[in-house]
N, C-alpha and C positions, 0 to 999 in steps of 0.2 A: 384545276379546282377539285377539291374533295367531293366525291359523289354524294356523300352524306350531308354536305353543307346545307342543302336545301331542307333537310330534316331538322337540323339544329335551328334553323331560322324560321321554322313553322311554329309560331306561337299563338296564333289567333284563337285556336280552340282551347288552349290551356288558360288564356286570359278570360274566355267566356266561362270556363269552369270556376275559376277563382271568383268571378263576379257573381256566379249563381244563375246565369241565364243560358247555359249550354243544354240544348234539348235533345241530345243524342246519346245512344248507348246506355240508356237508363235501365239498370237491372230490375226485373220484376221479381218480387218474393213469391207471388202466387197469382194465378189468373184463372178465372172460371169463364172467361169470354167477354161478358158485358162489364165486368168489374175486374180490376187488378189491385194487387196490394204492393205498395212501394214504401219501404222504410216504416212499415207498420201502419201506413195510411191506405184507405180504400178510395180508389178513383173510379169514376165511370169512364169506360174506354170507348172513345169515339175516334180512334186512330188506327183501327185494325182492319184488315181485309178479310176478316172471318165472316163474310156477308150472310151466310146461311146459319151461322152459329153452331156448326157441326163439330168443332174440335172436342166438345165435351159430350157429344151425343152418345148414349150407351151402345148403339149398334156399331158406331164408328170405332169406338174404344175397344169393344170386344173383338171386332174383326182384327184389329192390330195386335192384340194380345194373342189371339189364336194363331195368327201367322208366325209370331215369334216362337210360340210353343212348338210349332211344326217344323219351321225352316231355320230358326235361329235368328240372329240380329243382322246378318249381312250375307250377301252372295259372294263377297270377296273376289270379285272379277268383273270384267267388262261383259256386256251382252254379247259381244263378238265371240268371246271364248267360253268361259264357264258360267257367265252371270245371267243366263236367261232361264227363268222359271215358267211353268205353264201359267202362273199368275200374271206374268207380264203379258203373254199372248192373249189371255182372256180379257185383261183390262184394255188392251189395244182394240180388240173388236168391239167391246162395249163403248168405248170412246168414239170409234168411227160410226157406230150406230147412233150415238147421242148427237153428234153434229152433222149427220147425214152425209158422210163421205165413205168411199170404198175401203180405206185403210188408214191406220194410225200407227205412230211410232212413239214410244215413251222414252223420254230422256230423264237424266237424274235430277236436273234443275231446269226451270223455265228459261234462265239466261242461256243455258247451253243449247236449248232448242233453237233460238235465234242465231247464236254463233254458228252452230253446225249447219242448219238449213240453208241460211243465206250464203255462207262461204262455200258449201257444196254445190249449190245451183249456179251461182254467179261467177262466171270464168272470165278470162282475159277477152276483151272486146265486147263484153256484156255490160249492161247498165242496170244499176239498182237505184230506185227512186223512192225517197222517203219524205214523210211529213216532218216539218221542222220540230214538232212536238212529240215525235216518236220516242219510245223508251230507249234508254242507253244501250241495252242489249242488242237492239236492232242496228244502232250506229256502229257498235263494235263488230257485229256480224258483217256489216258492209266493209269495215276496214280490213277484216281478215279475208275478204274475198279478193279475187284478182281483177274484178271489174272496176268500173267507174261509178262513183256515188254522186247523185244529184238530189237536191232538196227543193221543196216547194213550201210556200207559206201555209201555215195551219189551215187545213180544210178549204183552201182556195182552189177550186176546181178549174177556174180560168187559167190559173198559173200552171196547174198540172197539165192541162191541155196544150198550152204553149210550150212547155218543156218537153213533152212527149213528141210534139210536132218537130221539135228542133233536133231530134236524135236520128241517127241513121236507120232508115227503114228496115234494113236487113239485120240489125243488131238484136240480140236477146235483151229483153227488158222485164224487170221484175219490180212492181210497185208494192211497197210494204207500208202498212199503216196500223195503228192501234184501232181496235174496234171501239173500245171505251178508253178515252185518254185518262191516264192515271192521275194527273194533277188538276186538269180543268173539269173533269167529269162529264165531258160532252162526248157525242158519238161521231165516228166517221161517217160521211154521207155515202154509204156503200152503194146505193142504186146509181148515183152519179159516177162513182169511182168505177163501177163495173162498165158502164156505157163508154166512159173515156178510155179504159184499158182495151176494150174490144176494138174501138176505133183505131187504135194504133198497134194492135197485136201484142200488147203487153199482158204479162201474167200478174195476178193479184194475190197477194198474201195478207192475211189479217191476224195481227197479234191480239187475241181476245182474252188475254190474261185476266182482265177485269170484267169481261162480258160473260164468260162461261160461269153458269150458276146464277147469273143475274139477269141478263137480257134474253129475250126470246123464250120466256118460260124456263130459263136456265140452260137452253141449248145454244145460246150465244147471239152475237149481233147480226151475223149473216142470216140466221133463222128469223130474228126480229124483223128484218127488212124483206124477207122472203127471197133472198138472193143466193141461197146455199149452193145451188148448182153452178152459179156463175163466179163464185169465189173459189179460186184455184187451190189455195192452201189456208187451212185454219190452224192457228197456234193457240194453245191454252196452258194454263198452269194449275197446279194442285195446291199451291201454298195459300190460296185465297178461299174460294167457296168450298173447295173439296178437302180442307182441313189436314193437309198432308204436306209433301215436298215433292217437287218434280214437275215435269211438263210434257206436252205432246205436240206433234204436228200431224195433221190429217189431210188427206187428199186422195187423188187417183193412185190406185195400187202401184203402177210403174214408177211413178215419182217418189213415192214413199219407199219403194224398194231400193231405188237409186240413192236416196238420202241415207238409208240404213247402211249402205256400203261405202259411202263417201264422206259422211259427216264426222270429222275428226273428234268433235266434243262428244259424240256418241260412242264411237269405237274405242277411244282411249280413255274413257271414264268408267269407274265402277257403276254397276247397274243400281237402280232403285232397291232399297232393302225391302224384304217381304212385308214388314209392318206397314210401310208407306204405301205399297201397292194395295194391300188389302183394305187400308183406311180409305183410299180414293174410291175403290170399288163400292165399298159400303155407303160412302157419302153420295155417290151417284144414285144408288138404290133409294136412299132416304129422300133425296130431292124429288125423284120421280114419284115416290109413294106419298110424299107430303107436300104437294104443290102449294099448299097454304104458306109455306115458308117464303117462297118467292114473292107471293102476294103481300105478305106481312112486311117484308123488306122494302117493297116499293111504297106501301102505305106510310111507314115510318119516314122514309126518305123524302116523300112528297110533302109530308107535314113539316119536317124540319126546314126544307127549302122555303116553303111558304111563310113560316114564322120568322125565319132569319131575314128574308127579304122585307117582311113587314116591319121589322125592327130597324132596317136601314142598312143591313149588311150587304156587301157586294159579293154575290155568289157566281159572278161571271156567266158562262154559258152552260153551267151544270144542268144535266137532265137525268141524272143517275144517282145511285146511293153514294157516290163521291161528290162531296160538296165543299168547294174551297171557300174560305173567307179571305178575299183578296185585300191586303192592307197596303202593299206597296213598299213602304219603308222597311229596311232590314231590321233595324234595331227596334222599331215599334212592334214588329212582327215577333221578335224574340221576347220582348217584355210582355206582350199580350199572351203569348204562349205560357210564360211564367205565371202571370196572374190567374189564368184559367187552371193551370197545373195546381197552384196553391189553393184554388177554390174547390178542387176535386174533380176536374174534367181533363182527361188526357187527349190532346190533340197532337198533331205533327207539324212542327214548324219547318217551312220549306223556303229557302232563300237561294239566290244565284250561286252556282250555275244550274241548279236543278230547275229553276224557272228563269225567264228573261229578266234583265235589270228592271228594277222598279215595279216588279210584279210578285214580291214576296207575299206568302200567303200561309194561312193555317189550314192544313188538309184534314178534313173531317170525313169520316165514313161510317156507315151504319150497318147494324146486324138485325136479322129477323127476330133475334131473341131479346133485344132490348124491350124493356117493360115500358108501359105508358108512364109509370111513375118516374123512371130514369129519364125518359125523354123530357117530361115535365121539368125535372131538376136541371137538365142540361140547358134547356131554353131560359129557365130562370137565371142561371149563372151567366149565360151569354148576354142577357139584357143588363145584368149587374156589372159584369166586367167591361162590356162594350161602352157603357156610359162612364165608367171609371177611367178607361184608357182613351176616351175620345174617339172611339170607332164609330159610334152611332149617335 
């Protein structure tokens, strides 16, 4: 059979495009954060991970510009060889201090952090244990490792306890969970995870891509729960709250040193460009100097969740600025996305395999820079479209 036959037979996306309900890869003509322009129309953006609204902050922009003026646009090499700047080292120390760990290591993308860290640490005869709702990058990191992957039902601590009890006592074990789950918007129960991992001698890694800049006053989910010292590894990304691109892993210095020399996605990738490093550093400074941003983010999120629930929407177990509108049926989800889009609200339609069957949803997320007027308008349109589509 021709290797490309599967490509020629893949028609579902083009059919959706022709019918006008394809919700992906939509080019933005312009964006200032809370609003975007698409084909000359302005929409309120509630589908972005720009939680603190820092992509257009003057200090963040200027830091990126200044870095390009000094260093150019790229390091044109890996960190291992010629691609390490003092900017990288300074940012790594700032990140370690931010999340309360000895050391940190910066990767070029968040996806690469999980690929490199998990595959470097989990060797043959080791086990890596994941929540069934963990991010795809965690799953791929497990697949790249030489160890055995096990999974437990979402946030089911009894199931995790039984799973760990069934594994060889002398085997290396790494439990990996999201801190804030990117679709449901709920939190991993880190105190319980810490207790169970200690019981069975397992190490705990938290992917806090959606927690850094949001939970714990911006310092993350481990900080929020007061278990920073007990979480072995903290991962974060820069493409969300920190208005840039890249990611990091933080933990004890010997462990980070080992990952630095063993993670293939780190060693064999070009390093973060100067502008991206400088933008992250400035974003951290702004977050710490302006704590009201995090407070505003939570105030908006809590209001949205309360009002959506009052209308009758199902927002699941969300307790963060990620608020899903759980619809269930795939086509009804796509048509609801289209109705909101045409009304002037940008959300994200999420259907299987990104979510379990019959759990299709509209993923909404909020920014500290949304105005009260914008939120009023979004709520008005959700009520209008919800009744029109039979959602409420």
